C-alpha positions in Angstrom: 86.4 65.2 113.5 89.1 66.3 111.0 87.6 68.3 107.8 89.7 68.6 104.7 91.2 71.9 103.9 89.6 73.9 100.8 90.7 77.0 99.0 88.2 79.9 99.3 88.4 83.5 97.5 89.6 86.0 100.1 90.8 88.9 98.5 89.4 90.5 95.3 91.4 91.7 92.2 90.9 95.6 93.0 92.3 95.2 96.6 95.1 93.2 95.5 96.1 95.8 93.1 95.5 98.5 95.3 97.9 96.4 97.8 100.8 96.2 95.5 100.5 99.3 93.9 100.8 101.2 97.6 104.0 99.0 98.3 105.8 100.2 95.5 104.5 103.7 95.5 105.4 103.7 99.4 108.8 102.2 98.9 109.5 104.4 96.2 108.5 107.5 98.0 110.7 106.5 100.9 113.7 106.0 98.6 113.1 109.3 96.7 112.4 111.3 99.6 115.7 109.8 101.6 117.6 110.8 98.4 116.4 114.0 97.5 117.6 116.4 95.2 116.2 115.9 91.4 114.2 112.8 93.2 112.1 115.2 95.0 109.8 116.0 92.0 109.2 112.0 91.6 108.6 112.0 95.6 106.1 114.5 95.0 104.5 112.2 92.1 104.7 109.3 94.4 102.7 111.0 97.0 100.2 112.0 94.7 99.8 108.2 93.4 99.5 107.3 96.9 96.8 109.9 97.9 94.9 108.3 94.9 95.4 104.8 96.1 94.2 105.9 100.0 91.1 107.3 97.9 90.2 104.4 96.4 90.9 102.2 99.7 88.4 104.4 101.4 85.7 104.1 98.9 86.4 100.2 98.6 86.0 99.8 102.0 82.3 101.0 101.9 81.6 99.6 98.3 83.9 96.7 97.9 83.4 92.9 98.1 82.5 91.3 102.1 86.0 91.0 102.8 87.4 94.5 101.6 84.5 96.4 103.7 85.5 98.0 106.9 82.4 96.7 108.6 83.5 93.0 108.1 86.8 93.5 109.9 86.8 96.4 112.1 88.4 95.5 115.4 85.7 95.7 117.8 86.3 94.9 121.7 84.1 91.8 121.1 86.1 90.6 118.1 89.4 91.2 119.9 88.3 89.3 123.1 87.3 86.4 120.9 90.7 86.4 119.1 92.4 86.4 122.3 90.6 83.5 123.7 90.9 81.6 120.8 87.4 81.7 119.5 87.5 84.1 116.5 86.7 82.2 113.0 87.3 84.2 110.0 89.1 84.1 106.7 89.9 87.7 106.3 92.1 90.2 108.7 91.8 88.6 111.9 91.4 91.5 114.7 95.0 92.0 115.5 95.7 92.3 111.9 92.8 94.5 111.1 94.5 96.9 113.8 97.5 97.1 111.9 95.8 97.8 108.8 93.9 100.6 110.2 97.0 102.2 111.7 98.7 102.0 108.5 96.1 103.7 106.8 95.6 106.4 109.3 99.6 107.2 109.1 100.0 107.1 105.5 96.7 109.4 105.1 98.5 111.6 107.8 101.8 111.5 106.4 100.2 112.0 102.6 97.8 115.1 103.6 100.3 116.9 105.5 103.0 116.5 102.6 100.5 118.0 100.0 101.0 121.5 102.1 104.6 120.8 103.3 108.0 122.5 102.0 111.9 121.7 102.6 112.8 125.7 102.8 114.8 125.2 99.7 112.9 124.4 96.0 110.7 121.8 96.9 106.9 122.3 98.3 103.6 120.3 98.1 101.1 121.0 95.3 98.9 122.7 97.7 101.4 125.1 99.3 100.0 128.2 98.3 96.7 127.5 99.9 97.9 128.0 103.1 100.6 130.4 105.2 104.0 129.8 105.2 103.8 129.2 109.3 101.2 126.4 108.5 103.4 124.9 106.0 106.3 124.8 108.2 103.8 123.1 110.9 102.5 120.8 108.2 106.2 119.9 107.3 107.0 119.2 111.0 104.2 116.8 111.5 104.9 114.9 108.0 108.3 114.3 109.4 106.8 112.9 112.5 104.1 110.8 110.4 107.2 109.4 108.1 108.9 108.2 111.2 105.7 106.7 112.4 104.9 104.9 109.0 108.7 103.4 109.1 108.2 101.8 112.4 104.6 100.4 111.3 106.2 99.0 108.1 108.9 97.4 109.9 106.1 95.7 112.4 104.3 94.6 109.5 107.3 92.8 107.8 108.0 91.5 111.4 104.7 90.0 111.7 104.6 88.5 108.3 107.6 86.9 109.3 106.4 85.7 112.7 103.1 84.1 110.9 105.4 82.2 108.4 107.7 80.8 110.7 106.0 80.0 113.7 102.3 79.7 112.6 103.2 78.1 109.3 100.7 80.9 107.5 101.9 82.8 104.2 100.2 85.9 104.4 101.6 86.9 101.0 100.7 84.5 98.7 96.8 85.1 99.0 97.7 89.0 98.6 98.9 87.4 95.3 96.6 84.8 94.5 93.5 86.2 96.2 93.0 82.5 97.6 93.4 81.0 101.1 93.5 77.5 102.4 91.1 77.1 105.3 89.9 74.3 107.3 86.6 73.2 106.1 84.8 74.2 109.4 86.7 77.4 110.0 84.8 79.7 108.3 81.7 79.9 106.0 82.0 80.2 102.3 81.9 84.3 101.6 79.1 85.4 99.4 80.9 86.8 96.1 79.7 89.7 94.2 79.1 89.0 90.4 81.6 90.2 88.1 80.1 93.0 86.7 78.9 94.6 90.0 82.7 94.4 90.9 83.8 96.1 87.8 81.4 99.0 87.9 82.1 99.6 91.4 85.9 99.7 91.0 85.7 102.0 88.0 83.4 104.3 89.8 86.0 104.4 92.9 88.6 104.6 90.3 87.1 107.4 88.3 86.7 109.3 92.0 90.3 108.8 92.7 91.6 110.1 89.5 89.5 113.1 90.0 90.8 114.0 93.8 94.4 113.4 92.2 93.8 115.6 89.3 92.3 118.5 91.6 95.3 118.1 94.2 97.6 117.9 91.3 96.4 121.2 89.9 96.3 123.2 93.4 93.0 122.3 94.4 90.5 122.8 91.6 87.6 122.1 91.5 87.3 121.7 95.7 88.8 125.3 96.1 88.1 128.1 94.0 91.2 130.0 92.6 90.9 133.6 92.9 91.3 135.2 89.6 94.6 137.3 89.3 94.2 141.3 89.5 93.9 143.2 86.3 97.1 144.6 84.8 97.8 147.9 85.4 98.4 149.7 82.2 100.3 153.1 82.1 99.7 155.2 79.5 102.7 156.8 77.4 102.5 160.3 76.9 
C-alpha cells in the first residue's frame, strides 16, 4: 500500500541557528588560521565563538527538543544493526549520520579546547595560555594541529556524504537544516511530539546565557572558574 508523503518538523530553530553559525565560524577559523599574520586575533575570536556554540549544543543535547537530544539519535549497536539491515525508521539523524555528528562534535571540542592553551612561539597564544606552563602549552599546540587535521578530514567526509545522498538517494540533507521540515512517507515515522514555543524559547535563553558566560570567562583568562591570584604588592624603596 502506498502512503502519501507528508512534511514534518524535524529540526528546531535553535539547532538550525547553531548549525549554520558553526559552519560559518569553523570556515572562518580555518581560513584565518591558514593565512595567519594579523588574522590570528580574529582566529582566536572565531575559536571563542565556536566554544560558545559547542557549549550551547552540549546543553541543547539534553534540554532541547526531541530530535536535538542525544538520547534520540545516539548510535547504539541495536540502532546501527537495524539501519544496516534496512529496518531502521526515523526522521532525525540516522545511526551512521549520528556517528558523524558525534565525531565532529568530539573533534571540534578537542581542537577548540587545545587552542585555548596553545601558542605559536611568536606572538599569538590562546586566552588560557597563562594558566599552564610553556611545556604544557607546546603539548596542547601539537594536539591542536592534530585535531585540526582530523577536523579537515571529517569535514570533507561530511560534504561527500551530503553529495552522495543527493546524487544516489535523491535526498536533500541541506534543505531540512534550512527550513526545519522534511518530507517523509506517511508510514515512515510517527509525527514527533513538539514542545510549546514558550518552552523552547525559555530553554534557548537558558542555554544561550550559560554559553555566553562560558565564553566571557575564558576570554577573561578563566574567571570566574579559575581564581586569579592577586599581584604581589609593589615594593616602595624609601628615598633618603
